[in-house]
DOVEXLUM-759849 format. One line per 2 residues: number of its first residue (from 1); their letters; for each residue x, y, z of N, C-alpha, C. Coordinates in steps of 0.001 Angstrom, whole numbers, plus 500000, padded with zeros to 6 digits. Each point is the difference from the previous one (the first is absolute). Layout:
# residues N
NUM> A> X Y Z X Y Z X Y Z  ...
END
This chain:
# residues 434
1> MS> 287293 386499 275564 498983 499978 498950 498783 499263 500516  498833 500547 499772 498795 499384 500523 499261 499258 498922
3> SR> 499141 499091 500423 499166 499242 499072 498567 500473 500131  499317 500188 498853 498660 500535 500062 499074 499149 499155
5> HT> 498806 499739 500519 498999 499211 499298 498702 500789 499986  499488 500323 498812 498806 500813 499905 498749 499168 500225
7> IL> 499104 500526 500830 498720 499341 500258 498915 501068 499887  499172 499942 498997 498893 500938 499838 500431 501448 500195
9> GG> 501104 500355 499388 500462 501370 500096 500827 500279 501230  500024 499082 500960 500866 500122 501168 501235 499172 499775
11> SC> 500858 499907 500989 501195 499178 499849 500444 499529 501359  500777 498931 499985 500658 499613 501245 501476 500015 499713
13> GY> 500770 500566 500900 501438 500082 499780 500725 499547 501227  501213 499519 499824 500772 499616 501165 501458 500132 499663
15> DG> 500770 500296 500999 501446 500034 499849 500590 499770 501374  500011 498760 500429 500409 499699 501349 498854 500270 500954
17> AT> 500286 499779 501275 498932 500065 500994 499487 501408 500233  500714 501025 499500 499572 501371 500285 499266 500634 498848
19> GP> 499917 499350 498856 499394 500614 498829 498497 500006 500075  499347 500731 499066 498549 500000 499956 499484 498633 499670
21> GP> 498825 499677 500451 499508 498645 499864 498805 499875 499091  499211 498942 500170 498950 499687 499061 498819 500945 500091
23> DF> 499417 500313 498833 498754 500734 499931 498857 499006 499978  498925 500256 500707 498854 499121 500011 498819 500730 499381
25> PS> 499550 499594 498803 498944 500727 499314 498665 499886 500714  499189 501019 499850 498653 499953 500560 499078 499321 499003
27> EE> 498720 499869 500381 499041 499350 499124 499487 500951 498922  500372 501285 500080 499512 500952 499021 500841 499936 498738
29> AV> 499378 500364 498863 500763 500130 498761 500982 501145 500164  501159 499899 499340 501042 501000 500120 500224 500641 498650
31> EI> 500059 501342 499966 500268 500660 498746 501454 499822 499629  500241 499689 498737 501367 499843 499528 500182 500865 498771
33> GR> 501233 500374 499699 500298 500791 498819 500319 499104 498826  499437 500323 498844 500294 499260 498789 500498 500982 498946
35> TD> 500731 499490 499033 500542 500832 498941 499273 499707 498716  499481 501054 499336 499319 499762 498741 501006 499942 498866
37> GN> 499512 499890 498782 500905 499835 498862 500928 501161 499777  499648 501177 500526 500842 501180 499839 500930 500226 501181
39> GA> 500007 499058 500919 500882 500118 501152 499428 500798 501142  498739 500463 499865 499388 500794 501068 499467 499087 501089
41> RS> 500019 500492 501225 499506 499234 501131 498496 500209 500136  499255 498943 500195 498561 500088 500240 499694 499276 501298
43> RS> 498813 500240 500546 499610 499375 501251 498937 498958 499729  500127 498857 500621 498998 498946 499838 499976 499167 501259
45> LA> 499041 499110 500078 499870 499153 501174 500597 498636 499737  500791 499533 500934 500483 498625 499922 498820 499070 500275
47> PV> 500043 498778 499499 498914 499059 500286 499823 499821 501502  498754 499920 500410 499703 499822 501424 500280 498557 500394
49> LS> 500750 499819 501072 500285 498662 500494 498885 499539 500925  499691 498726 499934 499042 499436 500939 500635 499940 501382
51> PS> 499204 499971 501051 500565 499901 501353 500914 498797 500173  499639 498864 499373 500846 498817 500162 501350 500190 499327
53> RI> 499997 500685 498823 501275 500240 499310 500855 500979 500775  499362 501017 500589 500752 500941 500821 500651 499262 501166
55> GD> 499262 499046 500578 500570 499206 501091 501223 499228 499553  499962 499458 498782 501159 499267 499468 501200 500918 499848
57> VN> 499759 501205 499457 501091 500952 499794 500611 500406 501338  499145 500328 500967 500510 500419 501303 500765 498872 500690
59> RS> 499484 498777 499891 500706 498855 500579 501385 499872 499377  500075 500146 498667 501287 499881 499326 500976 501068 500459
61> RV> 499488 501220 500235 500892 501081 500425 500579 499722 501393  499182 499443 500901 500497 499655 501329 501052 498904 499899
63> LQ> 499689 498949 499242 500949 498898 499860 501270 500459 499292  499863 500917 499023 501173 500544 499323 500918 500697 500997
65> AL> 499403 500808 500875 500804 500710 500991 500705 499035 500941  499312 498944 500418 500632 499009 500882 501143 499291 499288
67> CD> 499788 499613 498731 501064 499327 499255 501194 500921 499788  499722 501266 499706 501083 500936 499709 500784 500408 501236
69> LG> 499302 500180 501119 500626 500646 501148 500059 499148 501257  499346 498834 500000 500022 499162 501183 498825 500312 500922
71> PL> 500014 499478 501233 498878 500206 500926 499700 501471 500237  498712 500351 499937 499554 501374 500210 498730 499980 500854
73> SR> 499840 501006 500849 498795 500097 500808 498896 500704 499211  498780 499956 500529 498904 500737 499372 500338 501489 499925
75> AD> 500605 500516 501067 500357 501420 500020 501021 500315 498910  500976 499099 499814 500988 500196 498941 499314 500085 498643
77> LA> 499111 499042 499733 499310 499947 498713 499110 501219 499807  499289 500412 501056 499126 501168 499897 500807 501259 499713
79> RM> 501122 500153 500675 500847 501177 499794 500570 500015 498580  500442 498843 499511 500557 499908 498656 498952 500311 498938
81> AG> 498754 499551 500226 498945 500187 499008 499263 501314 500155  500156 500658 501153 499278 501242 500228 498517 499784 500199
83> VP> 499636 498896 500652 498591 499693 500259 499839 499708 501487  498759 500054 500503 499791 499683 501421 500373 498554 500303
85> RA> 500400 499776 501240 500363 498644 500409 498818 499042 499861  498761 500531 500198 498820 499147 499872 499871 499438 498586
87> TI> 500421 500777 499005 499960 499521 498615 500915 498792 499835  501202 500089 500564 500948 498888 499930 499441 498779 500729
89> SG> 499390 500229 501148 499440 498882 500770 498965 499247 499177  499181 500747 499251 499001 499344 499164 500610 499181 498886
91> IV> 501149 500446 499493 500667 499279 498912 500678 498731 500511  500637 500092 501175 500786 498865 500476 499151 498948 500713
93> RP> 498775 500384 500393 499183 499037 500751 499795 498684 499234  499602 500035 498705 499847 498729 499278 501311 499219 499876
95> LL> 501118 500711 499924 501293 499323 499916 500323 499281 501305  499630 500609 501118 500190 499347 501297 499051 498815 500151
97> ES> 498755 500179 499567 499014 498924 500140 500341 498804 499119  500623 500273 498844 500396 498895 499115 501279 499319 500466
99> KL> 500617 500560 501049 501223 499467 500596 501193 500056 499052  499961 500985 499078 501176 500235 499166 501014 500836 500765
101> IE> 499513 501010 500750 500891 500827 500804 499580 499911 501459  500858 500488 500866 499728 499995 501434 500606 501242 500624
103> EG> 499591 500283 501229 500568 501108 500753 501086 499488 500930  501138 500682 499979 501069 499644 500907 499883 500752 501314
105> QP> 500975 499814 500850 500026 500699 501275 500384 501463 499785  499425 500915 500773 500326 501425 499826 501469 500276 500271
107> DR> 500552 500915 499213 501396 500398 500170 500054 501169 500981  500302 499695 501237 499999 501030 501038 501289 500816 500018
109> HR> 500954 499631 499146 501277 500715 500000 500011 501148 498991  498967 500070 499140 499959 501081 499025 499635 501304 500706
111> NR> 500705 501045 499645 499805 501307 500630 498785 500682 499376  498812 499645 500501 498769 500508 499419 499002 500254 501123
113> VG> 499269 501124 499893 498996 500366 500998 498774 499115 499821  499376 499619 501130 498770 499232 499934 500246 498506 500083
115> KP> 498907 499277 499804 500038 498548 500089 500868 499405 498888  500950 499135 500340 500856 499430 498950 499201 499125 499038
117> GR> 500326 500110 498705 499291 499235 498985 500438 498542 499977  499112 499156 499499 500310 498583 499840 500288 499749 498523
119> PL> 501202 499547 499669 500360 499829 498592 499201 498884 499340  499551 500269 498794 499317 499014 499172 501032 499300 499131
121> WF> 499892 498680 499923 500967 499234 499207 499345 498688 499596  500559 499361 499007 499458 498723 499550 500111 498949 501104
123> RS> 498964 499183 500121 500034 498922 500979 501040 498964 499598  500578 499374 500988 500924 498904 499726 499252 498870 499292
125> KA> 500601 499474 498955 499462 498886 499221 498712 500351 499259  499796 501302 499739 498832 500425 499222 500459 500450 498616
127> GL> 499080 500006 499041 500320 500420 498637 501043 499103 499365  499738 498705 499987 501003 499022 499549 500099 499932 498481
129> SG> 501242 499888 499506 500267 499827 498576 501022 498891 499814  499879 499290 498888 501057 499083 499588 501010 500784 499180
131> AV> 501285 499754 500218 501052 500738 499303 500978 499026 499364  500412 500306 498782 500954 499171 499259 501106 500898 499457
133> AL> 501246 499615 500223 501151 500700 499425 500820 498981 499207  499975 500146 498680 500791 499118 499145 501368 500624 499780
135> RG> 501022 499189 500124 501360 500446 499697 500553 499080 498916  501232 500192 499606 500543 499245 498883 499875 498502 500136
137> DT> 500168 499482 501221 499972 498553 500177 499150 499555 501182  499293 500932 500633 499211 499637 501175 498604 500600 499935
139> CE> 499119 499395 500793 498633 500499 500172 499759 500153 501492  499809 501246 500441 499698 500276 501401 498519 500326 500137
141> TA> 499366 499445 500994 498580 500259 500251 499813 500366 501462  498937 500754 500273 499757 500427 501382 498532 500340 500196
143> LV> 499578 499948 501259 498704 500515 500436 500301 501281 500762  499421 501126 499545 500363 501315 500523 498748 500727 500480
145> SA> 500111 500666 501151 498874 500786 500523 500116 501439 499529  498923 500768 500217 500005 501409 499615 501012 500808 500811
147> RG> 500448 499466 501119 501053 500652 500785 501381 499809 499389  500092 499087 499046 501308 499643 499473 500649 498873 500772
149> EI> 499212 499262 500767 500526 498830 500720 500059 498816 499029  501137 499350 499923 500109 498764 499232 499673 498863 500954
151> LA> 498789 499459 499860 499493 499005 500941 500468 498599 499665  500319 499748 498741 500551 498712 499576 500748 500238 498705
153> DH> 501109 499291 499800 500734 500158 498747 500664 498694 499617  500298 499891 498719 500600 498781 499452 500818 500383 498778
155> AA> 501097 499324 499798 500844 500222 498820 500447 498660 499442  500001 499894 498684 500435 498770 499340 500565 500346 498631
157> DL> 500864 499130 499492 500564 500200 498674 498914 499838 498942  500105 500775 498922 499134 499785 498850 500441 498730 499289
159> SD> 499048 499138 499691 500357 498720 499391 500470 500165 498562  499382 500925 499236 500404 500237 498614 499539 501391 499578
161> PA> 500872 501008 500095 499607 501366 499651 499575 500169 498541  500323 499024 499153 499656 500112 498585 498617 499436 499681
163> DP> 499364 499352 500969 498708 499349 499772 498913 500717 500809  499055 500685 499319 498980 500752 500746 499147 499114 500895
165> KA> 499705 498776 499578 499191 499108 500833 500751 499611 501264  501311 499802 499863 500803 499665 501176 500063 501172 500974
167> VL> 500159 501226 499463 500029 501182 500865 498659 500157 500711  498915 499763 499266 498664 500087 500590 499844 498997 501145
169> RD> 500466 498772 499779 499930 498976 501061 500837 500418 501201  501156 500577 499751 500861 500433 501108 499323 501082 500837
171> IL> 499349 500960 499328 499311 501068 500729 498851 499427 500822  499194 499147 499380 498862 499404 500713 500470 499150 501165
173> GG> 501096 499269 499800 500549 499186 501080 500490 500852 501151  500652 501122 499669 500474 500890 501059 498857 500633 500774
175> LS> 498963 500425 499274 498853 500608 500679 499275 498996 500888  499968 498741 499578 499337 498983 500820 500707 499812 501340
177> RV> 501286 500376 500054 500760 499859 501247 499765 501159 500961  499519 501159 499491 499861 501171 500874 498550 500402 500241
179> LP> 499084 499560 499123 498588 500303 500215 499377 498844 500764  499562 500234 501232 499463 498900 500807 498780 499361 499339
181> SP> 499756 498786 500354 498819 499279 499522 499123 499663 501206  498688 500330 500018 499327 500702 498905 500530 501410 499817
183> RP> 499990 500461 498752 500596 501284 499669 499282 501129 500733  500753 500939 500596 499373 501142 500668 499422 500974 498965
185> DI> 499283 500985 500480 499479 501019 499096 501146 500914 499577  500590 499706 498854 501092 500830 499516 499454 500996 498989
187> LG> 500661 501151 499933 499563 501052 499092 500379 499685 498564  501066 499258 499801 500466 499672 498663 501443 499539 500039
189> IG> 500592 499842 498820 501382 499539 499862 500765 501018 499167  501180 500399 500459 500878 500879 499236 501256 499250 499597
191> VA> 500459 500209 498771 501165 499280 499469 500994 500997 499422  501247 499920 500429 501079 500838 499472 500853 499162 499060
193> VP> 500218 500506 498796 500698 499253 498949 501229 500783 499543  501158 499344 499857 501179 500690 499468 499902 500124 498478
195> GV> 499289 501019 499555 499807 500183 498572 499018 501115 499731  499688 500199 498748 499060 501035 499583 498589 499441 500111
197> CD> 499124 500710 500703 498647 499514 500268 498949 500991 499517  498971 499464 499385 498783 500759 499705 499105 499827 501219
199> TA> 500052 500966 500907 499288 499837 501269 498488 499989 499799  499509 500806 499065 498553 500063 499780 499473 498694 499417
201> GG> 500756 499401 499085 499564 498758 499364 500447 498742 500714  500867 500144 501023 500466 498830 500746 500912 499096 499204
203> RV> 500730 500584 499027 500841 499191 499110 501466 500382 500170  500877 498998 499944 501433 500240 500011 500436 500233 498553
205> IG> 500486 501189 499706 500414 500323 498635 501333 499341 499678  500909 500004 500943 501299 499374 499780 500771 499846 501287
207> SS> 500751 498904 500143 500839 499775 501177 501194 499161 499594  501180 500602 500043 501210 499253 499645 500351 498995 501086
209> QI> 499628 500275 501258 500327 499084 501094 499057 498800 500041  498737 500217 499627 499015 498914 499996 499344 499994 498613
211> PG> 500729 499518 498996 499530 500122 498610 498672 499310 499729  499656 498999 500797 498744 499295 499786 498781 500884 500191
213> LT> 500146 501107 500731 498859 500873 500253 499789 501040 498903  500935 500130 499075 499868 500995 498943 498717 499773 499197
215> GF> 499168 501043 499978 498729 499918 499287 498904 499260 500750  500267 499544 501203 499063 499166 500753 499051 500874 500815
217> RL> 498702 499697 499952 498997 500721 500793 499954 499374 501395  500956 500394 500797 500223 499372 501301 498850 500262 500967
219> AA> 499487 501228 500032 498945 500332 500959 498750 499161 499765  499596 499862 498736 498792 499231 499691 500198 498524 500324
221> AL> 501179 499451 499677 500263 498584 500252 499967 499692 501486  500599 500881 500818 499978 499790 501445 498596 500218 500565
223> GR> 499313 501029 499495 498675 500312 500510 499018 498863 499807  500078 499315 498845 499096 498879 499745 500218 498868 500993
225> RL> 501236 499758 500335 500309 498874 500889 499797 500334 501471  500123 501266 500343 499894 500393 501408 498628 500544 500361
227> GA> 499221 500390 498992 498708 500614 500298 500148 501303 500754  501047 500751 499675 500280 501261 500688 500491 501022 498984
229> SV> 499911 501270 500374 500537 501070 499175 501525 499943 500032  500629 500101 498822 501458 499930 499899 500509 501229 499256
231> LI> 501018 500652 500554 500627 501168 499383 501484 499732 499830  500586 500477 498904 501431 499817 499779 500657 501352 499732
233> DN> 501306 500053 500258 500768 501203 499671 501474 499617 499947  500783 500889 499434 501452 499845 499968 500562 499961 501419
235> DC> 501051 499217 500214 500514 499825 501360 500575 501272 500609  500656 500839 499189 500555 501238 500558 498903 500973 500386
237> RA> 498911 500032 499225 498884 500871 500372 499305 499470 501251  499888 498680 500109 499428 499426 501221 500884 500330 501199
239> QA> 501304 499959 499796 500933 500343 501076 499788 501444 500450  499807 500894 499044 499747 501403 500347 498679 500146 500750
241> LG> 498990 499248 499589 498704 500063 500681 500121 499477 501427  500811 498937 500194 500244 499500 501346 500639 501059 500887
243> EK> 500939 500759 499430 500629 501082 500766 499005 501129 500277  499128 500277 499053 499005 501068 500173 499038 499690 501133
245> WF> 499503 498770 500055 499027 499643 501032 500649 499682 501343  501157 499331 499974 500508 499408 501242 501441 500366 500354
247> GE> 500708 500747 499153 501423 500187 500242 500478 501438 499952  501170 500187 499392 500684 501291 499998 499305 501040 499117
249> GR> 499033 499567 499187 499298 500945 499145 498721 500536 500607  499629 499548 501186 498744 500438 500619 500038 501510 500257
251> GV> 498985 500689 499478 499912 501441 500200 500902 500820 499099  500746 499348 499089 500892 500708 499087 499317 500045 498631
253> GT> 499732 501184 499490 499240 500119 498764 500691 499396 498796  501299 500294 499832 500746 499521 498837 501294 499341 500469
255> FA> 500177 498739 499646 501217 499272 500369 500261 498892 498985  501190 499441 500065 500373 498895 499113 500500 498833 500832
257> AI> 499541 498792 499660 500496 498771 500620 500878 499307 498968  501266 499781 500340 500979 499482 499047 500443 498610 500404
259> QT> 499860 499049 499091 500476 498637 500220 501413 499890 499456  500929 499511 500820 501397 499841 499579 500399 498532 500116
261> GH> 501055 499635 499312 500494 498619 500070 500340 499469 498633  499335 498915 499589 500275 499415 498691 499468 500876 498872
263> GL> 499007 500817 500302 499464 500960 499041 499678 501280 500719  499494 500975 499262 499604 501279 500578 498595 500337 499524
265> GV> 499150 500374 500932 498647 500392 499648 499523 501068 500945  498980 500725 499586 499485 501068 500841 498484 499999 499980
267> GL> 499417 500213 501170 498582 500283 500129 499882 501441 500444  499244 500789 499253 499933 501432 500257 498598 500389 500457
269> VM> 499916 500661 501138 498741 500547 500499 500057 501507 499828  499041 500541 499258 499965 501435 499724 498668 500567 500474
271> NG> 500083 501003 500862 498790 500617 500544 499061 498960 500602  500571 499026 500686 499205 499016 500714 499532 498819 499177
273> QV> 500334 499948 498703 499544 498909 499158 501177 499326 499310  499931 498674 499902 501033 499247 499297 499922 500348 498513
275> FR> 501140 500378 499441 500040 500369 498584 500154 498737 499158  499031 499775 499102 500003 498801 499165 500126 500307 498520
277> GE> 499855 501242 499609 499966 500309 498579 498680 499541 499403  499876 500131 498698 498729 499668 499364 499732 498511 499940
279> DG> 501030 499193 499831 499765 498554 499869 500938 499172 500854  500599 500614 501015 500849 499252 500929 501427 499784 499555
281> RV> 500389 500536 498855 501341 499733 499476 501005 501050 500483  500001 500267 501296 500933 500961 500566 500691 499367 501203
283> GE> 501091 500633 500442 500714 499509 501170 501288 499277 499676  500313 499845 498709 501217 499282 499612 501189 500953 499977
285> IG> 500195 500692 501107 501081 500980 500055 501372 499340 499922  500073 498724 500345 501273 499289 499899 500526 499926 498586
287> HV> 499125 500249 499023 500411 499913 498595 500105 501367 499342  500138 501046 500825 500346 501308 499469 501495 500005 499695
289> PV> 500408 500280 498739 501437 500023 499677 500700 501159 500720  501054 499687 500724 500758 501020 500723 501478 500006 499619
291> VP> 500435 498992 499239 501397 499916 499576 500027 499892 498471  500305 501082 499273 500064 499908 498535 500992 498941 499548
293> GG> 499546 499090 499139 500878 498942 499514 500378 498993 501060  499226 499919 501084 500319 499095 501095 499719 498547 499676
295> AR> 500115 499150 501019 499791 498558 499824 498568 499716 499564  499850 498908 499247 498660 499612 499564 499226 499434 501182
297> CR> 498777 500475 500144 499125 499570 501081 499208 498779 499560  499437 499282 500962 499182 498824 499683 498743 500372 499220
299> CG> 499621 501308 500032 498825 500449 499250 500320 500240 498533  501290 499994 499652 500409 500241 498617 500586 501375 499767
301> LR> 499738 500952 500907 500576 501332 499878 501421 500012 500563  500685 501100 499806 501357 500149 500531 500048 501102 501054
303> GC> 500838 499760 501014 500252 501030 501003 498858 500287 500943  499081 499035 500181 498878 500211 500931 500518 500168 501424
305> WE> 499194 500657 500826 500349 500169 501421 500268 498642 500642  499260 498979 499610 500202 498660 500565 501407 499461 499745
307> TI> 500644 500432 498938 501315 499435 499667 501096 500491 500936  499718 501042 500796 501053 500544 500868 499587 500117 501462
309> AT> 498794 499537 500356 499540 500224 501379 499219 498825 500552  500330 498795 499561 499331 498801 500488 501038 498980 500459
311> LP> 499529 498906 500586 500925 498986 500524 500903 499383 498939  499524 499728 498772 500933 499480 498993 501202 500924 499791
313> WV> 499752 501310 499982 501117 500944 499843 500897 499981 501233  499414 500000 501204 500788 499978 501234 500904 498770 500029
315> RS> 499457 498847 499631 500789 498766 500047 501086 499978 498942  499712 500554 498837 501033 500096 498966 501146 500896 500457
317> EA> 499655 501140 500610 501023 500909 500502 500769 499385 501171  499296 499244 500847 500679 499351 501131 501013 498986 499502
319> RR> 499648 499253 498950 500957 499044 499414 501201 500735 499421  499738 501090 499295 501098 500756 499375 500959 500549 501049
321> RG> 499481 500335 501169 500831 500548 501071 500580 498920 500910  499644 498747 499747 500533 498900 500793 499437 499915 501407
323> LP> 498771 500467 500205 499403 499950 501329 499521 498588 500319  500137 499564 501252 499538 498659 500365 498479 499888 499924
325> GA> 499518 498818 499576 498557 499778 499910 499335 500786 498900  500742 500316 498940 499470 500857 498942 498754 499406 499344
327> AR> 499961 498687 499845 498882 499366 499277 498666 500187 500713  500042 500210 501317 498751 500179 500767 499943 501375 500668
329> MD> 500811 500915 499514 500083 501318 500634 498669 500736 499937  499635 500623 501116 498837 500873 500046 500329 501180 500902
331> AR> 499033 500890 500197 500271 501214 500764 500413 499700 501437  499373 498987 500604 500337 499654 501378 501462 499561 500114
333> AL> 500418 499079 499124 501373 499494 500039 501003 501090 499629  499650 500814 499018 500906 501066 499563 500196 501034 501107
335> TA> 498931 500350 500694 500107 500956 501098 500857 499447 501128  499836 498706 500291 500808 499371 501052 501481 500025 499628
337> LA> 500310 499720 498736 501390 500046 499552 500560 501419 500106  499191 500988 499628 500458 501388 500076 500282 500390 501444
339> RS> 499156 499541 500925 500216 500300 501418 501257 499329 500538  500334 498863 499416 501182 499265 500486 501306 500660 499589
341> GS> 499910 501008 499136 501204 500728 499610 500434 499796 498571  499254 499215 499219 500371 499767 498607 499772 501263 499178
343> RD> 501085 500552 499453 499886 501221 499199 499259 499730 498702  500234 498817 499405 499302 499661 498757 498496 499854 500245
345> AR> 499632 499392 501124 498579 499854 500322 499367 501362 500242  500711 500888 500693 499465 501332 500264 499828 500782 498694
347> AL> 500947 499853 499105 499902 500701 498716 498819 499466 499183  499801 498675 500031 498881 499415 499253 498665 500404 500632
349> LD> 499948 500061 501316 498776 500423 500672 499651 501439 499616  501020 500862 499918 499767 501383 499587 499472 500059 498564
351> RY> 500564 499183 499120 499549 500006 498607 498572 499459 499888  499697 498959 500763 498647 499435 499990 498998 501073 500426
353> AD> 500313 500719 501070 499121 501069 500476 499848 501088 498943  501101 500364 499359 499951 501044 498993 499171 499574 498788
355> HL> 500142 498746 499598 499236 499506 498856 498508 499901 500321  499658 499618 501217 498591 500024 500394 499475 501434 500014
357> AI> 500838 500934 500432 499588 501401 500078 499696 500597 498629  500586 499459 498935 499739 500527 498656 498505 499937 499688
359> GL> 499394 498822 500213 498577 499849 499722 499130 500757 500983  500426 500050 501260 499208 500711 501005 499994 501506 499721
361> AL> 501132 500523 499559 500052 501419 499640 499106 500281 498801  499933 499058 499078 499094 500145 498862 498554 500131 500475
363> LM> 499610 499151 500965 498657 500102 500576 499780 501364 500656  501014 500483 500704 499888 501298 500660 499748 501110 498979
365> QL> 500735 499968 498886 499832 501063 499008 498638 499923 499329  499482 498786 499816 498741 499831 499280 498779 500348 500836
367> VN> 499913 499440 501216 498770 500152 500783 500229 500491 501422  501245 500128 500427 500335 500509 501329 499204 499315 501105
369> PR> 500116 498662 500135 499289 499312 501083 500502 500452 501358  499084 500067 500962 500381 500406 501349 500889 498966 500670
371> RL> 499892 498744 499577 500749 498929 500654 500360 498921 498979  501204 499456 500132 500460 498879 499187 500182 498814 500943
373> IL> 499203 498951 499794 499979 498852 500920 500693 498821 499320  501080 499535 500608 500809 498933 499406 499594 498629 500537
375> HG> 499835 499036 499076 499697 498611 500335 501083 499096 499426  499982 498763 500460 500872 498996 499401 501433 500097 500467
377> DA> 500941 499822 499068 501414 499877 500346 500529 501214 500766  499592 501203 499618 500533 501199 500658 499759 499979 501501
379> GG> 498901 499379 500431 499719 499924 501427 501061 499229 500764  500634 499022 499342 501049 499219 500653 501224 500819 500336
381> GG> 500188 501116 499292 501145 500868 500277 499798 500896 501194  498765 500026 500539 499729 500757 501212 500260 501490 499851
383> ED> 500270 500630 501129 500183 501440 500039 501224 500448 499200  501059 499173 499956 501195 500373 499245 499673 500248 498533
385> LR> 499272 499087 499402 499666 500144 498585 498915 501054 499810  499007 500034 500884 498935 500998 499872 500570 501410 500004
387> RR> 500927 500263 500937 500595 501336 500090 500768 500348 498731  500760 499048 499480 500742 500242 498764 499049 500322 498836
389> IE> 498918 499235 499898 499043 500211 498913 499354 501378 500111  499603 500381 501211 499368 501303 500185 500962 501124 499656
391> ER> 501243 499905 500451 500988 501047 499724 500225 500151 498506  500110 498873 499306 500287 500057 498559 498769 500404 499191
393> TR> 498825 499661 500495 498791 500480 499324 499893 501508 500125  500286 500526 501178 499979 501450 500190 501024 500681 499106
395> AR> 501176 499391 499876 501052 500596 499184 499602 500050 498524  499146 499067 499561 499592 499946 498596 498702 500761 499729
397> AL> 499313 500442 501055 498744 500717 499826 500258 501496 499840  499064 500682 499356 500106 501448 499865 499998 500641 501390
399> PY> 500710 501120 500133 500158 500600 501336 498691 500222 500745  498952 500461 499307 498752 500304 500706 499210 498745 500357
401> LR> 500461 498821 499575 499336 498753 500357 500739 499229 501099  501258 500353 500239 500844 499190 500885 499460 499894 501418
403> AG> 499507 501101 500520 499541 499986 501396 498819 499059 500189  499254 499739 498920 498831 499145 500118 500270 498525 499810
405> VD> 501250 499615 499751 500315 498591 499785 499953 499253 501331  499124 499012 500079 499849 499205 501217 500029 498527 499592
407> VV> 501139 499367 500176 500178 498593 499641 499871 499159 501261  499084 499036 500000 499785 499155 501178 500003 498536 499577
409> LS> 500325 499144 500947 499908 498557 499795 498632 499533 500469  499352 499183 499205 498662 499532 500362 500061 499056 501189
411> RL> 499177 500252 501008 499915 499052 501112 499142 498803 499613  499132 500166 498992 499200 498879 499511 500794 499124 499052
413> DQ> 500897 500613 499243 500823 499362 498979 499143 499118 499095  500312 498709 499882 499310 499173 499031 498554 499697 500400
415> QA> 499667 500168 501279 498605 499827 500405 499101 501079 499403  500599 501107 499573 499203 501087 499430 499208 499538 498794
417> TL> 500554 499064 499223 499297 499524 498805 498755 499216 500381  500116 499111 500984 498826 499268 500474 498951 500951 500566
419> LG> 500435 500956 500807 499061 500946 500593 499350 500871 498930  500766 500317 498963 499436 500766 498902 498975 499207 499220
421> SA> 500203 498693 499881 499002 499148 499344 498681 500066 500769  500094 499957 501324 498790 500162 500820 499437 501406 499853
423> GL> 500890 500987 499862 499565 501378 499814 499172 500193 498742  500301 499228 498952 499185 500055 498782 498545 499662 500313
425> VL> 499817 498983 500829 498655 499545 500349 499307 501031 500891  500713 500495 501011 499415 501010 500891 499570 501229 499211
427> SE> 500843 500426 499070 499708 501197 499227 498763 499809 499139  499891 498844 499371 498853 499722 499143 498722 499849 500829
429> TF> 500088 499298 501111 498807 499742 500814 499423 501280 500586  500865 500871 500493 499532 501201 500704 500137 501269 499166
431> NL> 500277 499838 498698 500065 501143 499089 501027 501020 500466  501200 499503 500310 501073 500878 500463 500936 500318 498855
433> AT> 500742 501088 500149 500933 500415 498952 501169 499033 499954  500328 499506 498782 501184 499177 499809 500889 500596 498938
END
């Protein structure tokens, strides 16, 4: 599935490194079709863009392609856009002069006629952002480059998750440890919050893990103290954005990033954009009821997916089966026990995989993501658990969807959330699709 973004009647699309690429509009007005009140198509002129605005749009399209697909040469970009290479050179020249991007060494191993191209990519330590990832009891902060390099990071316990002023102090304290003094030219600060976020208003609508932030205008409070632009989003959506820019989601139009462990959450990227819904109140797939009359969930509902596919359930089942270390059981320990020959551990591992597959199959039926990226506890189970989950997801998916099921373990894992926080800033600064 490809992602398409309309620009003055044109579009840019991508689907991996071989798909069509960005369109670069000319300075001329473009005729577009409009529909009148009777549904008939009429012809009219789109507003004429100024040369400077056209330059902004073209710059964004180049940076979008680099973020989506990785290093690309001028020839690659020209071929994808269907424009002369000289046009691309004119667009990238200011980016090179500003030292945001650089040219790498030519790839002489590519089977291509003519002079080998020099890949364009973000400069090391350029496009710096501050990144914050809040978890139930910790605050992680980092300084991140546009390449996705974590140049400095710090983690500390939250002093009081119920007190917004204390959480604010913790965030500021963490950022002071990773942003050098004097502060470098940073593009902004991105914050990932475990809860429902109004991204446009910069407000946390609700967070059961950090109750002090409920109703708190976090972006404005941080922005006043830091003198910088601050953006916030839900942690699972930030995780998906991290995968889109820097991980297993790069070049994949539609995919899901799934957080496993003490809870279940999903960040969904559809047609190249993170799906947020109208007010950010989406992604709570862990609270979809899957067991009629099942156990009561911490959310108040019964039979939620979380009640049968998270660590509390695994540990309860491990105790019932008399497995050693049940109180601290996780996917890593359970997989090790299964490998050692424990039939009870192997049976529980199979059930854990099957219960995770219930929600993943639901995602497949709803939106058919090209890839399902697992984070958190499931990663500890390695290939043994990944294979079981993929097999059981395929078994639960409709026949015509099974071949497309691609379950992978995130190589970024929990770093994806920090990188996604930086991705919020990059996307806003350079007008990229999020």
